[in-house]
N, C-alpha and C positions, 0 to 999 in steps of 0.2 A: 554358546548362546542358544537358547531354546525358543522355538517358534511353534505356534499351534495353528492347524488348518482343519478345514472340514473333512478332508480326506487326503491321505498320503499313500502314494503308490510306490512300490519298490522297483528295483531295477529289472525284475523278471516279469513284470505285469504284461499281460497280453492286450492287444488293441481292443478286443471285444469287451473286456472288463472295464477298461477306461471309457469306452463308448456307452456302456450301459449305465454307468454312474453319472457321467458328465453330460453327454450329448443327447441321450435318448429322451430325457424330459423336455429338452428344447424342441426336438422334432414333434413330440406330442403336442406341445403348446402351439407350434407352427400350424398343425392341421386343425387345431381348435380355434385358430384365428388370432393368435398372439405372436408378438415379435420376440426374437431371441438374438443374443450376441455372444460369441465365443471367441476368446483371445487365447493365443499361445504366447507366453512371455518368458524371457530368459536371456542368458548370455549367449554369444555366438558359439555354436557347436554343442549346445546343450540338448538339441533334439526337437526343436519347435516344428520345423518342416516335416520331419519324420513322423511326429505325432499327428500332424494335420493331414498329410498325404498318405503315409504308409510306405511299405516296401513291397516288391513283387512277392505274391503269395500271402501277404498279410496287409490288407488295406487299412488306411488310417480313418480318422474321424470323418473326413469329407466324403469318401466313397460310401461309407456305412450310413451316413445321413441320407445321401441320395438313394441308396438301396431301400432304406426303411420308408422313405416318402413314397417311392413308386410301388413298393409292396402293399402299402396301405390304400393308395388311391388308384391303383392300376385299373380295376374294372369300372371306375367312375370318372375316368378322364373325359374331358370334352374333346371334340374333334379339333384339329388344328385351326387356328385363326378364329375360333368362336370367341375367345377372349383376345382383346386387342389393347395393348398398352398405349397410352397417349404420351405426349411429351411433358406432362406436368405431374408425373408420379401417380397417375391414376390409371384405371382400367375400364374399358367399355366392353359391352357384350353385343355380339352380332347374331343375326339369325342364321339358320343353316344355309340359306341361299347365298347370302353375302360371304359366308365362310367358304362355301364351295367355289365361288368366283375368285376369291382371294387365293385359294389353293391352286386353282388352274392357272392363274396369272403368275404365281411364284414358280410353278413347274415349267412354265414356258420360258423362264429366264435362263440364260446360258450358264450362269454361276448360281447355284442354289444358296440361299442365305442360311438355311438351316441344314444341319447334317442329317443324312438319311440313316435311319436305324437299321436298314437292311444291308448296309455296306459292311465289309470285313473290318473287324475291330483291330486297331493298331496293336501289334504284339508287344509294343513297348510298355503299355499300361494294362494289357488284358488281364494279367494276374492280380492287379490291384483291385479290380472291381468284381472279381469272381468271389463274391461273398456268399457262403452257403448257409448262413444263419436264418435267412428269410424272416427277419424281424419285422414286425408290423405293429401299427397302432390299433388298439382295440376301440370299439364303439365309434367307428367313423360314420359320419352322417351320410347315409346312403341315398338321401333325396337331393344331394348336391352334386354338381359337376365341378371338376377341378382342372386347373391349368397351371403348369410349372414354367417359370421363366428364370433364367440364370444370367448373371452378368459378372464380369471379372475386371477389377480395377487395381491399380497400384498407386501408392503415395510415395513419390520419389522427390527428395529435395523440397518437400512441402508443396509439390505440384501433383495434381491428379491426372493420371493417364489411363485410357481405356485399352486394355490388353486384347480385346476382341475386335478392335476397329481395323477394318481393311483399308490400309493406307494406299492410295493410288500411286503408282510409280511414274514419275515424270523425269526423264533423263535430261531434259532441256534446261529446266530451272535449277539453279545451284542449290545444293543442300548445305545445311549449317551444322557444324559439329559442336561439341561442348565448349570449345575455345572461341566460339563466335567467329569462325573463319569458314568461307564457303568451300565445299567439296563437290566436285562435279563427277566423280566416278560412280555415284549412286549407291555406294556401299552403306551409307548411313542415311536413314530417312527419319527425321525427328518427328515424333508424334505430336499432335496438338493437345495441349493441356486442357482439362475440363474445369468448369466452375461449379460451385455448390449453390443451390437455391432452396427456397422453402416453399412447400406446396400449401394448398388452402387449409390443410389439417395441421400445419406447423411442423411437418416432418421434413427433414433434410434429404436431398437427393442430388445425384450428379446429373447435370444437364447434358443431353445428347449422348448418354452412355448406351452402348449396344446391349440389348436384352434379347436373348434367344429363347424361343419356346422349345422345350425338350419334352420327349414322351417316354424316355427310358433312362435307366442308370448309365448305360453305355454311351448314349447320346450326350448326356449331361457331362460325363467325365471326359468325353472327347473334346467338348468345348473348353473345359477347364485345362486340359493338357495343351490345347492349342494356345491358350493365353499364357500358360506356364513357360512356354518356350520363349516368349517375348519378355519375360520378367528380367529385371536387371540383376545379374549375379556377377560379382567381381572377386578376384583373389585378394585376400588379406593375409596378414601374418598368422591369424588365428584359425582361419578356415578357408580352404581353397575354393569352396563353392558357397561362400557366404552371401546371404541375401542382403542387398543394400537398399531395399525398399520394403514398405509395408504392403502386403497383398490382402485384398478384401474380395472374397467370393460370396456373392449375394444370391440367395435362393428366394424367389418370390412365389407365393402360392395364392392364386386367385380362385375363389369358390363362389358359386351362385346357385340358388335353389332351382329345382325344376318347377314347371307350371302345375296347375291343378290336375291336368291329365297325366302328369308324370312322364311326358314324352319329350318336350323341348325345354330349353333353358328359359327361365323367366326373364323377360326383356325389361328389367328395371335396374338401373345403375345403382340405385340406393341400396339394393339387396346384395350387392357384390361385397365380399369380404376379402381384403388384400392383406396378407401377413408376409413377413420376410424373416429369414434366418441369415445372419452375417457371420461368416467364418473368417477370422482375421489371423494371419500369420505375421506377427510383428518382426521387424528387423532386430538384429542383435544389439544388445545393450552392453557396451564395454567402453573403457577409456581409450582415447585415441593414441596414447603413447604405447599401448600394448599392441595395437593393430599395425604399427609402423606405416600408417597411412600418410600419403603425400598428395598434394594437388587435389584432383577431383575426389579421390577417396577420402581425404581429410574433410573436404566440404560435405560429403555425404554423411560421414560419421557425425559431424557437428549437427546437421539437420536431424539425423535419427535421434541423437541424444536430446535435442531440443524438443522434438515431438513427444518423446517418452517422458521428459520432465514436465511438459504441459499436462500429459495424462495423469501423472502423479499429483500435480497441483490441483487438478479438477477433482480427483478422488478425495484429496485432503480437505478441500473446501466443502464438498458434499458431506463428508464425515463431520466436520466442525459445525455445519448448519444443522445437521441432524442431532448431534449430541448436545449442543449448547443452545439450540433454538435461535441461532443467529440467522441473518438473511443476507449473507455476503453473495456478491455476484460471482458466479462460476466462470472462469476465463476460458470458455469454449473456443472463442475465435482466435486464440493465440496459435492454434495449430489446426491444419486441415483434418488430421486424424480425429481429434476430439470434436471438431465442429460437425463432422459427418455423422457421428453417433451421439449428438446432443440429446435426441429424443429418448435414447435408452437410459441415459443418466437422469432424465426428467421423470422417468417412471413408465415409459411406453414399452415395457417388456422386461425380460430377465437378462442378466449379464452373468456370464461364467468366465472364469480365468483359469487357465492351466499354466502353472509355473514349472518350467523345465530347469533342472539344476544339474550341472555337471560337477562331479566330486573332485575335479582337478584342484591341486593346491594353488595353481596360478590364478584360478578364478575365484579365490577366496573373498577378496574385497567386493567384487561385483556381485557375487552370490549373496553376500550379506545384505547389500542394498536391495537386490531383487526380492529377497524373502521378507525383508522388513516392510517393503511397499505392499507385497502380496498379503501379508498378515493384516495390514491396516485396511485393505479393501474389504475384508470380511465384515467389518463393522458398519458398512454402508448398505442400507436397505432401500431400494428404489422401486420394488415391484408394485404394480398397480393393476387391478383387474380391468379388462377391456370388455365393454358391453357389445354383444353381437346384435345385429338387426333382427327383428322378428318378422318372419314372412307371413305368418298366420295361416299357412296351408297345412293340410292333414299329412302327418308323417306316414311313410310307407307307400308313397305314390309310385315310386319306381317299380317295386316288385308287383304291385297290383296291376300296373300297366303291362308288365311282362307276362303275368299270369293270364290276364285277359287275352292277350295276343295268342298265347299258346293254346288256350281253350278254344278260341275262335278257329284257329287253324285245325285243331283236332276235330271240332264239330264239322268243319267243311270236308275234312277227309272222310268222316263217317257218312256224311250225306252224299258223298260222291261228287261234291261240287269242286270248283276250282281251288287248287291249293297254291297256285302261283299267281303272280300278278299279271299274267299275259292276257287272260280272258276276263271279260267283264262279269262282275257278280250279278246274279239274278235277284229279283225281288222275292219277298216271302210268299206272296200270293201265287207267283209262277211256280215256286217250288211245291206249294200245296197242290196246285192243279196237275203238276207232273206226277205226283204220287198217287192221284186218284186213278182207278181203272177206267179205261175208255168206254164210252156209251156205244151200245150197238145201234144198228139202224132201226128207226122207230116207224117206218112206213108200213101201214096195214093195207095190203093189196087184196086180201081175201077175207071174207067174213069168217070163214072156218079156219083162219090162221091161228093156231094155238101155240106157236113157238116164240113169236116176237115179244109178246107181253111177258111170258114167264122169264125170258132172258133179260128184259128191261127191268123187271121186278128184282131179279137176282142181282143185277148190277147196281141198282139203286140201294138194295139192302147192304151190299158190300160197301158202297160209298157211305151209307149211314153208319155202319160199324166203324169204318175208318174215321169218319167225322167224330164219332163218339170217342174213339181212341185219341184222336188229336185234341179234342176238347178236354179229356181227362189229363192228357199230358200237359196241355196248356194250363189247366188248373193247378196241376202239380208244380209246374214251373212258376206260375204266379204265386203259389204258396211259398215255394222255396225263395222266390225273389222277395216276398214280403218278410219272410224270416231274415233274409239277408239284410233287408232295409232296417228291420227292427234291431238286428245285431249292430248294424252300422250306426243307427240312432243311439243305441245304448253305448256303443264305443265313443260316439261323438259326445254324448252326455258325460260319460266317464272322463273323457279328455277335458271337457269343459270344466267338470268338477275339479279335476286335477289341476287344470290351469287356474281355476278360481282359488283353489287351495294355495297354489304357489303364489298367486297374486296377493292373497290375504297374508301369507307369510312374508312376502316382500313388503307389503304395506305395514305389517307389524314391525318388521325390521326397520323400515323407513321411519315409522313413528318413534320406535325406540331410539334410532339415531337422532331424530329431531329433538327428542327429550334430552338425549345426551348432549346434543349441541346447545340446547337452551341452558342446561346445567353448566356446561363449560363456559357459555357466554356470561352467565351470572357469576361464575367463579372468576372469570377474567375481569368483569367489572369490579368485583370485590377486591381482587388483587390490585387492579389499577387504582382503586380508591385508597387502598393501604399504601401503595407505592407513592401516591400523591401526598398522603399524610406524612410518610417518612421523608419525602423530599422537602416538604415544608419544614418539618422538624429539623432536618439536616441543615436547611437554609438558615433557620433561626440560630442553631448551634454554631454554624459557621460565622454568622454575624456577631454573636456574642464572643466567639473566639477572636475575630478581628478586632472588636472593641477592646477586649482584654489585652490583646497584643499591643494595640496602639497605646493603651493606658500604661502598660508595662514599659514600652519604649519611652514614653514621655517621662515617666518616673525615673527611668534609668538615665535619661538625658539630664533631668533636673539634678539627680544625685551627682552625675559627672560634673555638671556646672558648679554645684556647691563645693565639690571636692577641689575643682580647679580654682575657684575663688578662694577657698581656704588656703590652698598652697600658695596662691599669688599673695594673699594677705600676710601669710607667714614670711614669705620671701621679702615682702615690702617692709615688714616690721624688723626683720633681721638686718635689712639694708639700712633702715633708718637708725637702728641701734648702733650698727658698725660705723655709720657715717658720723653720728653724733659723738661716739667715743673717739673716733679719729680726729674729729674737729676740735674737741676740747683738749685732747692731748697736744695737738699742734698749737692751740691757743696758749696752753700753759707753757709749752716750750718757748713760744714767741715772747710771752710776757717775761719769762725768766731771762731770756737772752737780752730783751730790752732793758730789763732792770740791771743786769750785769753791765751792759754797755753804758747805761746812765751813771752807774756808780764809778765805772772806770773813767768816764768823762769828767765827773766831778773830782775824782782823785787827781786826774791830770791837770785840771784847772787849778786845784789847790797847789799842786806842785809848781805850776807856772807862777802863781801868785807868790809862793814862797821864794822862788828864784828872783822874781822882781823885787820883792821886799829885801832880800839879802843883798841884792845889787845896790839898792838905795842906801842900805845901812852901811855897806862897805865903802861907798863912794865918799869923797870929801864934801863938806857941806857947802863950799863956795862954788862947786861945780853943779851944773844942771844934771838932773837925772837923765840918764841915757837909756834908750830902749835897747834891750838886748839884741844883739846882732843876730841876723838870720843864719850867718855862717856858723856862729857859735851854737846856735840851736841845732843847726844841721849837723855840726860835728858832735854835739853831745845830746843825742836824743835820749829820751827816757825809754828804756827798754822794759817793756811789760810783756808778760807771757800771755795774758788773757786779752787785754785791750788792743785794738788795732792801732797801728802807727799812723799818725796824721800824714797827709800829703806833704811832700817836701817844700813845695812852692806856695802853698795856700796858707794865708794867715788865719788865726783863730776866728771862729764865727762869733759875731756879737750876740749878746743875750737879748733876744726878742726885740730886734730893731724893726718895728712894724711901720708901715706907711701910715701917714696921718689919715684920720677918718673925717677930716673936714669936708672932703669932696663926696662923702657917702661911700657905702660898700658896693663894690662891683665884683661880679662873679665871672669866673671862667668856667663855662658849662662844657665839659669835655665828654662828648658822646661819640664813641667809636662807631664806624659805619656798620659793624656786624650786629649791632643791637636790634632787637625786635620791639615793636610797639607793646607797651605794657597792658593796654586794654583795661585799665582800671579807671574807676570814677575819680579817685583822688590822684591827679596828675601833679608832678613836681613843677611849680611855677616860680621862676627866679627873675625878678625884674632887673632891667639894665644889665643883662648878662651877655657875655660874648660866647657864642656857641662855636666850638671848634671840633673837628674830627680827630685832630692830633695836637698834643700840647706843644706850644711854641713859646719862645722867649719874648716875642713881641706881645703876645696876648697876656702873658704873666706880668709883664712890666706895667700894663694898664690897670690891673685888678689887684685886689687884696684878698680875694676869696677864690678857692679852687674847689670844684665839684666834679668827680669822675663817676659816670654811670657804668656799673658793672653788672652783667647778667650771667647766671649759671643755672643748671638743672638741679632741682632739689631731689631728695630721695623718693618722693612720691611722683615724680615725673613732671611736675609743674615748673614753669620758669620763674626763678626768683631774681628780682632786680634790687641791687644795692647801690645806694648813693654815698660815695666816700667823700667826705668834706674835709677841708684843711685851710690853713692860713698861708699867705704868700709873704716871704721876707726877702729883703735885699741882703746880699752877701758883700763881703769886703772886696771880692774880686770883680764886683759889678754884675754878678749873676743874680738869679732868683732862686730862693729856697722855699719849698712847700713842706709844712708840717701838718700831718693829718690829725684831726682832732676827734671826729666821730663818724659813725656809719648809720645811715638810715636804710631800712629794708622794706621793700614793697613786694607783697606776695599775694597771689590770687589762688583760691581753693574752690573746687566744685563740690557742692553738697551731695551729688549723686555718685561720686567716686570716679567720674569720667576723667580720663587723663587727656590733657591737651597735647596735641602733636607739636613737636618742635619745628622750628623753621628749617627749610631745606638749606638755607645759607649756613646754618650751624646745627646740623642734624645730630652730631655726636656730643654727648655731655663731656665736660672736662674730665680728664683722667683723675685728677686730684682736685675734687670739688671743695675739699676742706682746707686747701692751702690758705695761707695768710693773704690778707688783702694787699699787702705791700707787693707780694710777688705778682698778683694780678695787675696791680698798677704799673709795675715795672715792665711787664710784658705788653701792656696796652699803650704805654707812652712811647712816643717816637724819638725822645731825647734821653741822654744818659742821666741817671740820678746818682749822686755821690754824697755819702754821709760825711759830715764835718763835725769835729768835736768842739766843745766850748759852750754849748747851750746848757743852761741850768735847768730848763723846763723839759728837756728831752732831746732826743736825737734830731738833728736837722738834715735837710736835703738841699742840695745845690744843683741847679740846672746849668750846665755849661754849653748847652746847645750843640752837643756833639752827637751826631747820628750813631745808632748802634752798629 
């Protein structure tokens, strides 16, 4: 797998080369009033802390940054407590008197709050800060005074702790350990976690964090080393001295301009510039199953991985917003680490990351993740220029003030005047009077005195010459002063012209930027208009697509309905054809069987007649004709293979012995209870009818007509009603016989093709709807029906009133 970075350092790289490439630009920006952030990131044991701190004899990035800062601003540092930090991430400036009182008050305290630079340096870290490079920033503003403040915090288990806080020892109150149990031996003093807040400039800071003003590299590194001893370090399987927390060393640089005289600090808070450089040593990034962590170590590893994952997520969202123009919210608040440095990712300074990679085979998977994330961070650009306040004072004030003081002291030495501040300075007129020769006595006591006047004249002439010399020197000084004023005016004019030129350039740049903004706004409006048109077009196309889809679905449903109707019609026609075919086949078979039975009956009747005729012929003429005995008939039955044998006890049925019609025709209306209403207009109406639900011998004895109402399902699903009619005859045995003569059919059809639902009482159609009507009659009658031979008109039926 290949990864590309802005700079790659080998295993033999020295600390100075790494510092010159990575950290030196951040220190230069710090002194110019810009913020900076430097990360060291990697797997445990890859060298993050070594890169940041260094080793004895070869200091790391942190001591070299401190050394470069103090080498650059050393002669321009303000006295202690001139700059005073407030509790709201701001800085105030005090006059010299207030600063002096503050220093005296701090010196009177038993425990000094700031380390003294005159004390002996701790030999534990003395070699780390002994940097011989003397690197410094060029073009430092010499008209400013500077103050350096350092603070050291750690982020442990997503809580922020101040490593410089002096925790008071109280053996009376119980202390609490990590397991939330009290400990009274005083070995463990839990520090108080700090909270993050936002100042008036929307910058994040740690509330109540200890910030120490330092004046030298040794003093600052001593503060760092004091906090380093409090940092949480625990043994893991990967590294015996593995850092289990993120450490953040913050260097704040306050700078303010001098006043117009170049002597004291300008007492205006608006002119103070506060910049900071944060050096972050991240905790190790590795999987917990490799560290063999348990209990608290496991919880620490989970919180470390969670904060690093949040850092990755923030970088990924920033990259996505930058590359694709989206406006996703960056989840800064998910972790204290990213929340603290929110301003850097928003553009308030530069961010640099050093990725430390250990070429061990065991770290292969973690190193891949680290390098993939580090390569992605290069695509994020968040740098934004910071405007510094304009003080409007003449540059070079500090050196002119120093030159003036040196010249004044030199002049005083030449004049023999006081060079120290113990005696009071004399006025200029007194100095002139002291340089004049003293006047002699001017009293004339004698007229012939010729010595007093010449002496007086001589003294006056000397004074006159001295006065001329002084006036000439004064004129020369005036001329020199005028030339200096002219040079100063010319320099002021040149500065004004330079400033005007710069302002005109800035105005031109602003005008160009405004024009570019207007052009971009017009372009944005044009693109918005195009987007609106495209959205409308897309909406129209989507509407057309939906309409076409609906039309296609309706056509498909219509086709499916037509296909199903077609299949249903084909099935119905096939059913009707099959039913009709089966019906006619059964009808033909029935008619053939009836015809055969009729012929057999006729043949049997003829045989009987022949027997009777033979008996009459053979008998003597004086005797009466005798009816053939039943026993003889029983003994000698006519054996036929096709016709059925008559019942042994039943006499032959008479031919059409019908009841007399003098009383009028009466009907037996046999309606089974399972019948349904016909719902037809033409209803069967039989006057003087006896309606029965089951055929009985009593009803048949009173009537001479019989009608059976039979219903079945036709092939089209409609109910078909048949009226089977017949005549009632008396038999020899005293019973009643019914001979069916005709069938009437009532059928109802729907012109729309809608099928009527059958009644729940008879939901299933008969299995054999085409069976003969006799079978239906037999199944519907509640008495047995038995055929008897002897009828010339057809087969007869006898009711013997025997239940089935």
